[in-house]
N, C-alpha and C positions, 0 to 999 in steps of 0.2 A: 504494500500500500504506500502511496506517495501522498503527502499533504501539500496541496498547492495553495499558496498565499497570493491573493489578488488585492493589492493595496487600494485603499479608497483615496485616489488622487484628487477627486473633486471636493472632498470634505463635506459632502452632503449625504446624509445627515452629519452634523459636525462631530459627534462623538464616535462615529463608526471609523475604525482603524483599517479594517480589511474584511473581505469575504474569504471564505475558506472552502475548498473542495477536497474530498477524499477520492483519489484515483486508485482503482484496483488494476494494477498493471502487471501483475504476476499471475501465475496459473490459478486455476480454481474456477468455480462457477460464476464469480463476479468479475473475472478478468475482462478488461475492456470497458468497464462501467465506472461511473463516478456518482458520488452522493454530493449534492449541492445544498446550500441553504445555511451553512454554518457562517457565523460572523464573529468578529472580535471588536469589542466596544471598549472605550475608555470610560471608566466610572468616575464619579465625582471625586473620588480619592486618587484619581490618575492611575488606577490599577486596571490592567486589561482583563476583560471578562468575555468568555465564550458563550454564545447562544447557539442552540441546536435548531435544526430545521423543524418546523412545527406546522400544524394544520389548524386553521381557525374553524370553529363551529359555534352554533348558538343553541342554548338550552333555555327555554322559557324567556326568550328575548335577551338573555345574558350572553355576552361574548366570552368564549373560552378557547383555550389552546391545548393541543395535544402534541407532545414531542413525538417526532417520527423516529428518533433513535432512542430506544429505551433499553435498560438492562434486562436481561433474561431473569436473573436472580439477584446477584450481588450488586447493590447500588454503587459500589466503589468502582465498578467497571466503567460507568459513565464518567466518573471523575478522572479515571485514568486517561480516557480519550481527551478530555478537556486539558489535562496536563500535557499530553503529547502535542496537541494543537498549539498550546502556548509555548512549548519548547521550540516548535517549528517556526512560530512567529518571532521568537527571540533570535533564532539563527538568521531568519530572513532580514530582520532589522539590523543585526550586526553586519551582515554581508552588504547591506544597502549603504551603510555608513562607513565601511572600511574597505577600500579598494583592494587590500591584500588579504581579506578574509578568505580562508580556504585555499590560498595559493602559496606555494613555497616562496620564501624571500631569501635574499643573500644572507640574512641574519639567522637563518634556521628557525624561523617562527612557524 
């Protein structure tokens, strides 16, 4: 699986940092498919937060949302996915601001 970060260059909405896609590029029944709808937002405390793809529905006139990616059993598996997405975003932003990130330098970095 590859995590693709798509930065929000327009800054609309203002607190949205990036969209995220999960690409299934290795073998298996999901190979060649992707899941879209993840996003990374800046909270009021300037901490990145991941939102999952969800579907809107109404019950007695009240708007509700249902996450499309849910844990089968252990709720920590969803948190693990959030952590992996945030790590990918951290790597993306480090690479974006450091032209030598991930490349060998004469200084052995």
